[in-house]
C-alpha positions, 0 to 999 in steps of 0.5 A: 483530497481528503478533507474530513479526517478521522483522528487516531488516539495519538493524533488528538493534540493535532486535531485540537490545533486543527479545530482551533485554526478552523474556529479562528477562520470561521470567526474571521469570516463571520465578523470580519476580523484580522486573525492572520497572525494567530493563524500563522502561529497555530499553523506553525505549531501544527506543523511541529506537532505533526513532525514530532508525532509521526517521527516517533510512532511505535510499530503498532501506531504505524499499523493504525496509520496503515489501516487509516480509513482516510488513507488513499487507496488504489483507485485514488492513486489511479486518479492522482498519479496515472492518466488514461486508465482503462479498467479490465475486468474478469478472470475469464473463468468465474467472475470479476473480483472487485477487491482487485482492480487493474488495467492499462494506464499511462505514467509520465506519458508511458503505457503501463499495466497497473494492478492493485487491491481496493478497499471500500470507504463505507459499508456498501463499498466494503461489501462490494470490495470484500474489504479489499480481500481478494478471492482466487478469481481476483488473483487469476484476473491479476495474472491475466493482466500480468500476462498482457503486460508481458505480451505487449512488453509494458511495465507492470506496477502493483499497489498492495493494500489488503489484510490478506486473501479471503479465507472463506469456504468458497474461496478455498473450494475454488483454489485460493492457495493454488491461485496465490502460488501460481502468481508467485511463480509467474511473477518471478519469471515475467519478461517485463519490468515490475514495481510493487508498492505497499501503500497501506496494509500488506497482509500475508500471501494475499499481498505477496500474490501481486508483490513478487517484483523487480523492485518492492517499495513501501510508503513510510507508514505502511506495513508488510507481514506474513500475519497481522499483529493481532493474529501473531499475538493470539498464537504466541501469547494466546491473547490479541491484546498483546498486539503491541508486543507482536508488532514490535517483534515482527519487524513489519514497518517500512524502516525495519524491512528496508534494514532487513533487505526485504524492500528496496526503498521507503517512500516518505509520507508528508508530516501527518501521514498520507491520509492528511495530504493525498497530493504530496503522497501521490507526487512522492509515489509518482516520482519513485515509480518513474525513477525505478522504471527508468532504471529497469526499462533498459535492462535486457530480459535475461538480465532482468530475470537474473537480477530478480532471481538473485534478489529473492534468493538472497533474502533471509539467513540460511543455516545448515542443519546439523 
């Protein structure tokens, strides 16, 4: 579990109360004082503060929570939600991309294929993981694992958490756009159940390349969008400083996207966000995955593909050009 948490600006009052609780406990331990009544009162105050603060987050504040450096990543959920994980490497064409991790695991005792973006916790790991931004070989590795899941008729689970696909020259030379497009096409036609979960930042085609699933879920404080608020603001208002306005206009939060029918469920996070309580977040994620897969597993392949097709063709509003 994450114990040392960096605090965002709007979490300052929460941090102050946490520091008071820590100071009281230290004092009690060092001097043998009974301060249990005071600690209980402060803990009650802390719970109320978390509830009030996180119930009223603005879209740009949810963006900050989605990007929180102490938020659980794919590898963390692999330890807390799944068992018997066996990582599979490489795309069999160029190299192994560490920004995408995947392999066989068990969920509630049942074998599944799990694929997800992976960011780093420090500079060394972020260099290794390329800050969670995959190259084309990462998406080709993901596709290889999707096809393995299909071959052995096992469910596919993907965990989305990336700023986007890596836009570097080498990635473009090796076919970044083609790799993403191929994944979109192949995921739409997979002959096995699939569930995608946005666990943090779902950015552009880099997220969608592992996100075309039968069910798409989002953690409460995650975001999902074709572009970052900063990028949108720079294009529309000619200044990244207008990111607050962009975040609101873009409808990128889980609640907005559920209302628009883009996602199927919002998974509630503990008061204080996923970064403040990894275990409860993992338990909520596990319950949602088990429930959705139980609904999808009995469906015949033809029915599964038909419902998936109708799901994506039904998104958005179409107007006939005059």
